[in-house]
N, C-alpha and C positions, 0 to 999 in steps of 0.2 A: 462379561467383562472382556476387554481386549487382551489377548495373550501376547505380550511383547516378545516372547521367545519364539513364537510361531513365525517361520519364514514362509512367505507365499511366493510362488513362482508365477510370473505374469507374461501374457502375450499382449503387446501394445499394438493398437490399430490406428493408423493415421490415414484418414480419407482425404484425398485430393479432389476437390469438387469446386467448379466455378473458378473465378479469378483468384489467384494465389498471390498474396502480398509479399511473401518471402519464399526462398527455395524450400521445397518440401523436405529435403534432407536436413536442413537446419531446424525446421520445425520438429522433425522426428528426433533429432539429437537433443533438443531442449526438452521434449516430452519425456525422453529417457531419464534425463537428470531429475525432472520433476517426479517421475515415478519412483526413482531410487531414493528420493528424499523422504518418501513415505515408508522406507524400510523394506521394500520388496526386492526380489531378484527378477530382473528382466531377462527372460529367456530368448525373446526375439521381438522384432518390430516388423509389422507388415504395412507397407504403403499401398493403398488401394485407390486407383483412379476411377471416378464415377462421372458419367455424363448427367445422371439424374439420381436423386436419392429415393430409395425404396421407402414408402410410408410404413411398411410393416417391419422391415429389418435393417433399414438404413443402407445396407450394402448389397442387398439382393440374395436370393436363395442359393445361387451357385457359389458365391463367396462364403456364405454361411456354412455350406457343406465342407468346403476346403478348410475353413478355420476349425470346424468341429473335429475333423480328422487330425489336424495338428494338435489340438488341445488334448484329445484322447491319447495320442501317441507320445506326448512329451511331458506329461504330468503337470499340466497347467492348472493352477488354482483359480485364477481370475483373469478375465479379458478386460482391458481398459481401452476405451475409445478416446481419442483426442478431440472428439466432437461431442456436442451435447445431444443426448438421445431423448426422445419422447418416452412417456410411460409405456406405451404400447410397444415401441421398438425395443426397449430394454427388457420388457417381459418376454417378448417373442425370442429375443436373442438368448436369454437365459434358458428358456425351454428347449431351444435347439442345441445350444452348446453344452448344456448340463453342468455349467459352472457359473459362478458369480460373474456378472457383467456390469461394469460401471462406466460412467462417462467422465469427461474432464472436470466438470464442476464438482462431482462427488470426490474425485481425487484431491483437488485443491482444498475442499472443505475438510477432508480427512487430515491433510498435512497441517492445516491450521489448528485442528483439534489436538494434534500431537504436540504442537509447539506452544499452545496457550498455557501460561503459567499462573497468571493472576486471576482472581475471581472475575474481574471485568472482562478480560480476554476470553475466558470460558463462556461467559454469558453471551458475548458477541458471536462467538463461533456457534453456540447452540442455537441462537436465534436464526443465523444464516442457514443452518442445517434444517431446522424445522420449516422455514419458509420454502426451502427447496423440496422437502418431503411432502408438504401439505397437499399439493395437487395430485400427488401420487398415491394418496390413500383412496382406495376404491372399495366401498361397501365394507364387508367384514374384514377382508384381508389387507395386508400391507405388502407392497412389492418386496421390500427388504425383510422378508420374514426369516431368512436363514441367517440369523445373527449368532453371536457367540464367539466372535473374534475375527480379526483380519481386516484388510484394507477395505475402506468404504463403509465400515460399521462402527467407527469410533464416535463418541459423542453422546447423544441423548440416551441411548440404551434401549433394550428390547421393549420394556414395558411402555415407555413413552412412544416409541415408534408404532406400537400396536394399539394405541389409544384411538378413540373415535375422533371425528373432526371437532366436536365441541370441546373435548378435553385438550386437544392439540391447540385450538384457538385460545383457550384459557391460558395455556402455558406461554404461548406467543405474547399474549397481552401482558402477562406478568413480567416476561423478559423485557418487553418494550418499556414498561413502567420502571423497572430497575435501572435500565440504561438511561432513561430520562433523568433519573436521580443522579446518575454518574455525570451526565451532561451538566446538570445544575451545579454540582460540586466543582467541576472543572471550570465553569464560568466564574465561580467565586474566586478560584485560584488565579484565573487570568486577570480579573479586576484588581486583585491584590498585587499581582506582578506589575500591572500598569501603574498603580499608585507608587510603587517603589522604583519606577522608571527602569525596569529590567527589560532589556532588548532580547528578542528571541530569534534564533536561527534554527531552521528545521531541515533535516536531511531527507531528501527524496531520491529515488533512483530505482533502476531495475534491480530485482533481487540478485544478490551475489555481486553487486558492484563494489562492495567493500565499505558500506556505510558504517557498520558496527566497528570495524577496524579503525576507521577515521574517528569515530565517536570516542573510542577508548584512547586514542593517541592525543586528541585535543583536550579531553577532560580528565585524563589519568584515572579512568575508571576501568573496571574489569568485566564488562559485559561479555557474554558468551559469543564466540565466533566459531563458524564451521563452514565447510565447503558446501554443505547442503543448502537448499533453498529455504527461504522464510525462517531463518534462525531467529531473527527478531520479529516478534509478533506484538507483544505488549509494549506500549510506549515507555520510553525512559528519557529522563532529562537530567543534565548536570551543567554546572557553570564552568566557564573557561574565560580566559582573558585575551584581548588583543590590544596592544599598545596601552596597557594599563586600564582598559575599560572592560568591565565584566559583562558577559552575555550568558544567556541560557541556550544550550544546544539540545535539541530533541531529536530522537530517532524512533522510527516506528517501522511498520511492515514494508517490505520492498514490493514494488509493483511487478507485474508480469503481463504479457499480452493476453487479451481476452479474460481479464480478471472477472470472476462471476459477479453479476450485479447484486446477488444476495449478500456477498461479502462487502461490497462498497456500501450498500444500504445499512447493513448491521454495524459496520465499523465507522459510521458517520461521527459518533461521539468521540472517537479517537482521531480520525482523519481531519475533523474540523479544526483541530489545533493548528493545522497548516494555514488556515485562513488568517490567523493572528500573528503569523511570523513576519518579522521585519524583512527577512530575506529567506528564500528557499535555496539551499545548496543542492543542486542537481548533480549527483555523483554518477559518472559514466565510466564503465570499464574500458579503458583505452586499449587494452589488449584484445578485446573482442573484435572479430573480423567484420561484424555487422553493426557498427556503431549507430548508423542511421536508424536501423530498425528498433534498437533499444530505446533510442531517444524518442522516436515516434510513439512507441508504446507508452512511455512515461508521460509525454505531452498529451496523449489521448486521455489518459487517466486523470491528469490535472484538469483537462477540459471538462471531463465528466463531473469532477468535484468543483467546477466553477472557479478554478485557480489559475486559469491561463493568463490572467492579467496581473498576477502577483509578481513582485520583483524576484528574478531568478539569477543566480550565479552558477554557470556551468563549470564543473570541476572534473577534469579527466584524471582518473586514478589508475594505478598499476603501471606507471610509466617505466618502472624498473624492468618490465617485461618487453619493452620496445627497443628496437635498435635506433641509433641516432638519426638515421635518415627518415624513418617513419615518424619519430617524434617531431622532427622539424617540419615535416609535411603537415602534421596535425596542428602545430602551432600556427602555421601559415593559414590554414583553413579556419581556425578559431582564435583570432587575435584577442578577443575579449575574455577567453576562458583562462582558467588556472590549471596547471599541470602538476600533479603530485604523485607520490607513492606513500599511501597511508602506512603501509607495512614498514617501510624504511625511513619514514618521516622526511621525505624529500619534497622540496617546494613549499614547505610550511610557512616560510617568511612571506612569500608571494601570496599565499592563501590568506594569511593574517592581514596583510595590507589590503587585499581585495575586500575582505569582510568588513574591515574598518571603514573603508571608503564608501561601501554600499550602505552600511548601517548608520555610520556617524558622519560621513562626508556630506557637505552641503547643509549641515544643520546651522540654523541661525538662532541667536538669542534675541527675542523681541518682547516688547511690552504690548499686551493686548488689552484694549479697553472695551468691555462688553457693556453696552447701555442696558438699562433695565428692560427695554423692549427686545433685547437680543438674547435673553437668558436661555432660549432653546438651544443655543450653541455651547452651553456649559459642558454637556455630555461629550460633544465632539472634541473639545479641548482636552478633557480628561482622558479620552480614549486615544487621541492621536498626537498629543504633545507631551513633552516632559515638563511637568509643572515645577517651577523653581520657587515661586513666591506668589502669595495672594494678598491683595489689599482691597478694602472697600473705599469708594470715593462718592462724592455727591452726585456724580453722573452715572455710576454703575460699578462694576467689579473690574479691578485691574489685575491682570495676570502677567507674571514674568515667566516666559516659557522658552524652551529650546525645541525647535521643530524643523521638519523638512520643508523645503521650498513649496512642495505641492500642498501641504497643509496650510501654509501661510497664504498661498494664492487662493485657496478655497475660502478662507476667512475674509480676505480682501474682497472677493466677489460677493460675499454676503454683506458687504458694507461695514465691516468691523474696522475700527481705528487701530492701526498697528504702527509701531515705531521701533527702529533698531536701538539697541542699548549698548 
């Protein structure tokens, strides 16, 4: 079992190789925060430039010797790479450094395991961990054999990690089956919500953008907030009102650059809720110096989730940390965005107005007559329109609905008879 009282001292390694999207110093600073979120003590960070990657050790034998000397002389318990290592590289590094060596994916998986609270969250994290570990099982031994506590070892446990491939595959299959059941249950809840005409807003954003603080402020709930990354892992939803209209606000895990694909795949049952949102509120930390990088990372993850075409309202948070000139400059660059301080509840009137206009603005009440040969569109109407009344006629079914212009245009293109009421 993981001993939460054990403090591990880490050396962080950031390898600069090939084209760099962002300044390496900023990458290193974020990596430090990420490591500290796992509850470890960062003793130092080494930035290593490489023209080519060593197939055996990633950084080359000379650098390995330097790091080994530092590790031995400074009481380092774990070396963490901000890059993804192959099985052979990780094994060779551990043999040379004589301490546990993990990569970025293992670190993030570990943080997720630490923050998973619900059974569903734990299942998703375990599935991601096992998918990561499976190709690293070699014959009798398991690479991560030195278990018993510490960073990189939370989650499935020693017995499971040392199981053979067949048992591991069986466990993965069971987890996938359990999560499929979770998906079906959430589908039922979504359909019920649609029948009740409940509109959904979903918070997305880079981790530590302040999503949970905003969630608490809008819904008067008391979800846990903290300065560390990935405080919110399991999805939460509560109702709130804008201009007398009730909506459901959902919050889930924050994004980060190079989010491990194992996590995106394992958390599909949670993240797919975003597909059904009437609007995504993309929260951005306005006080961060590198706003463009944060936005690009979130946009990239939304694209990976096939959400790039969903309606998005950009909301800049933490404006209380900006001077007046910087705030005005941002407003000039982003005229369609909303600017708030979730902590101090500044700009909430403008936020409510923007949410109302995006979710309810442009809605029309129309009478939709579906002929008997158009009944394949019944499902579309139930899924995309607010159903106010239903009647049967000699020519088909008559629906009184409230719907967005895009939905009405779709029905018109399908030859449906529609009249304003």
